[in-house]
C-alpha positions as CSV (number, residue, x, y, z in Angstrom):
1,X,65.4,-3.7,-47.9
2,X,62.6,-6.2,-47.6
3,X,61.5,-8.4,-50.4
4,X,58.2,-10.2,-51.0
5,X,59.9,-13.3,-49.6
6,X,59.9,-11.5,-46.2
7,X,56.0,-11.5,-46.2
8,X,53.3,-14.1,-46.3
9,X,50.0,-13.9,-48.2
10,X,47.2,-13.0,-45.8
11,X,44.2,-12.5,-48.1
12,X,42.6,-10.0,-50.4
13,X,40.4,-6.9,-50.2
14,X,36.8,-8.0,-51.1
15,X,34.6,-4.9,-50.7
16,X,34.0,-1.6,-49.1
17,X,31.8,-1.7,-46.0
18,X,29.5,1.2,-45.2
19,X,30.4,4.8,-46.1
20,X,33.3,5.5,-43.7
21,X,36.3,4.0,-45.7
22,X,36.1,0.6,-44.0
23,X,36.9,-2.4,-46.1
24,X,36.5,-6.2,-45.8
25,X,39.5,-8.5,-46.1
26,X,39.0,-12.3,-46.8
27,X,41.9,-14.0,-45.0
28,X,43.6,-17.3,-45.4
29,X,44.5,-18.1,-41.8
30,X,43.8,-20.9,-39.4
31,X,43.2,-18.5,-36.4
32,X,42.0,-15.0,-37.3
33,X,42.1,-14.1,-33.6
34,X,45.9,-13.9,-33.9
35,X,45.5,-10.7,-36.0
36,X,42.9,-8.7,-34.0
37,X,45.6,-6.1,-33.2
38,X,46.9,-5.5,-36.7
39,X,48.7,-2.2,-37.0
40,X,50.0,-2.4,-40.6
41,X,49.1,-4.4,-43.7
42,X,50.9,-4.5,-47.0
43,X,48.8,-4.4,-50.2
44,X,50.3,-5.4,-53.5
45,X,49.9,-2.4,-55.8
46,X,51.7,-2.8,-59.1
47,X,54.0,-5.4,-57.7
48,X,55.1,-3.2,-54.8
49,X,54.0,-4.0,-51.3
50,X,52.6,-0.8,-50.0
51,X,52.1,-0.3,-46.3
52,X,48.7,0.8,-44.9
53,X,48.4,1.8,-41.3
54,X,45.3,0.3,-39.6
55,X,43.3,2.3,-37.1
56,X,40.5,-0.2,-36.4
57,X,40.0,-4.0,-36.7
58,X,36.8,-5.9,-36.4
59,X,36.7,-9.7,-36.8
60,X,33.5,-10.7,-38.5
61,X,33.9,-14.5,-38.7
62,X,36.6,-17.1,-39.1
63,X,37.8,-15.7,-42.5
64,X,36.6,-12.1,-42.7
65,X,38.1,-9.0,-41.0
66,X,36.9,-5.4,-41.4
67,X,39.7,-2.8,-41.4
68,X,39.9,0.9,-41.3
69,X,43.1,2.4,-42.5
70,X,44.5,5.9,-42.3
71,X,43.6,8.1,-45.3
72,X,40.5,6.2,-46.2
73,X,37.2,7.8,-45.3
74,X,34.8,7.1,-48.2
75,X,33.5,4.2,-50.2
76,X,35.2,5.6,-53.3
77,X,38.6,5.8,-51.6
78,X,38.5,2.0,-51.2
79,X,37.8,1.2,-54.9
80,X,41.6,1.0,-55.9
81,X,42.1,-1.6,-53.3
82,X,39.4,-4.0,-54.3
83,X,40.7,-7.6,-55.2
84,X,44.2,-6.6,-54.3
85,X,46.3,-9.1,-52.4
86,X,47.3,-8.4,-48.8
87,X,50.5,-9.5,-47.1
88,X,51.9,-9.4,-43.6
89,X,55.5,-9.7,-42.4
90,X,56.6,-13.3,-41.7
91,X,57.5,-12.2,-38.2
92,X,53.7,-12.0,-37.4
93,X,53.2,-15.7,-38.0
94,X,52.6,-17.6,-34.8
95,X,55.5,-19.9,-33.8
96,X,54.9,-23.6,-34.6
97,X,56.3,-26.5,-32.6
98,X,56.8,-30.2,-33.1
99,X,56.2,-31.6,-36.5
100,X,54.2,-28.5,-37.6
101,X,56.0,-26.0,-39.7
102,X,55.5,-23.3,-42.4
103,X,56.8,-24.3,-45.8
104,X,59.2,-21.3,-46.0
105,X,60.9,-22.2,-42.7
106,X,62.2,-25.7,-43.8
107,X,63.8,-24.6,-47.1
108,X,67.5,-25.4,-46.7
109,X,66.9,-28.1,-44.0
110,X,68.9,-31.3,-44.3
111,X,66.7,-34.3,-45.0
112,X,67.6,-37.6,-43.2
113,X,65.8,-40.7,-44.2
114,X,65.6,-43.4,-41.5
115,X,66.9,-46.1,-43.9
116,X,69.4,-44.1,-46.1
117,X,70.7,-41.4,-43.8
118,X,71.3,-37.9,-45.2
119,X,69.7,-37.7,-48.7
120,X,69.9,-34.0,-49.4
121,X,68.6,-30.5,-48.7
122,X,65.0,-29.2,-48.9
123,X,64.9,-27.2,-52.1
124,X,61.1,-26.4,-52.1
125,X,57.7,-27.7,-51.3
126,X,55.5,-28.5,-54.3
127,X,51.9,-27.7,-53.4
128,X,49.4,-30.0,-55.2
129,X,45.7,-30.3,-54.5
130,X,46.0,-34.0,-53.5
131,X,49.2,-33.8,-51.5
132,X,52.3,-31.7,-50.9
133,X,55.6,-32.9,-52.2
134,X,59.0,-32.4,-50.6
135,X,61.6,-31.4,-53.3
136,X,65.0,-32.5,-52.1
137,X,68.3,-31.5,-53.8
138,X,70.6,-34.6,-53.9
139,X,73.8,-33.6,-55.6
140,X,72.8,-32.7,-59.2
141,X,69.5,-34.7,-58.9
142,X,66.3,-34.1,-57.1
143,X,64.3,-36.5,-55.0
144,X,60.5,-36.0,-54.6
145,X,58.9,-37.4,-51.5
146,X,55.3,-37.1,-50.4
147,X,54.9,-34.9,-47.4
148,X,52.5,-36.2,-44.8
149,X,52.4,-37.2,-41.1
150,X,53.2,-40.9,-41.9
151,X,56.5,-40.0,-43.7
152,X,57.7,-37.0,-41.7
153,X,59.0,-38.3,-38.3
154,X,60.8,-35.3,-36.9
155,X,61.5,-31.6,-37.4
156,X,64.5,-30.2,-35.6
157,X,64.6,-26.4,-35.9
158,X,67.9,-26.2,-33.9
159,X,69.8,-28.6,-36.2
160,X,67.8,-27.6,-39.2
161,X,66.9,-31.2,-40.1
162,X,63.9,-33.1,-41.2
163,X,63.7,-36.8,-40.5
164,X,61.6,-38.9,-42.8
165,X,60.7,-42.5,-43.4
166,X,60.2,-42.6,-47.1
167,X,58.0,-45.4,-48.6
168,X,60.0,-48.5,-49.3
169,X,61.9,-48.4,-52.6
170,X,61.2,-44.6,-53.2
171,X,64.7,-43.4,-52.5
172,X,66.2,-46.3,-54.5
173,X,64.4,-45.0,-57.6
174,X,66.4,-41.7,-57.3
175,X,69.7,-42.8,-55.8
176,X,70.3,-45.9,-57.9
177,X,69.2,-44.1,-61.1
178,X,72.9,-43.2,-61.8
179,X,73.9,-46.8,-61.8
180,X,71.5,-47.7,-64.5
181,X,72.9,-45.2,-67.0
């Protein structure tokens, strides 16, 4: 059985469009054209991802898509969907290459620092407005490293490794902490 972890947030229903049961969806995607042939969306209704089968897709701009789903044929039928979050299966995400990746795909990757060697496993990505932070499990400790193009040197999907060049002294703060206690 699928869990919410098998899906990614795609956007939310903003409004009913016209009188035929069409609704607008504000998306959060870099390339809306990748989704012009959507067949199914999943709307979060009471913490359950509920499938809706799409019969028509119209792309309106870089963020908005108009959808017609089976069973919706009036403006009133759309009302329960307004402001609801929409998800799609992770399998619909376009494949990324090189140093580009989706956060979910590097969880569990081994992190190798160019100076220290293996420093741990990616536990999570902490998303902050200023910068994303790589949260690395190092034994019973965690190491936090800024995640940007200057620090990330390589992503190897086959070996499931990330190579980084952490700022000088940053890894020392975490690894030598045990020696100070």
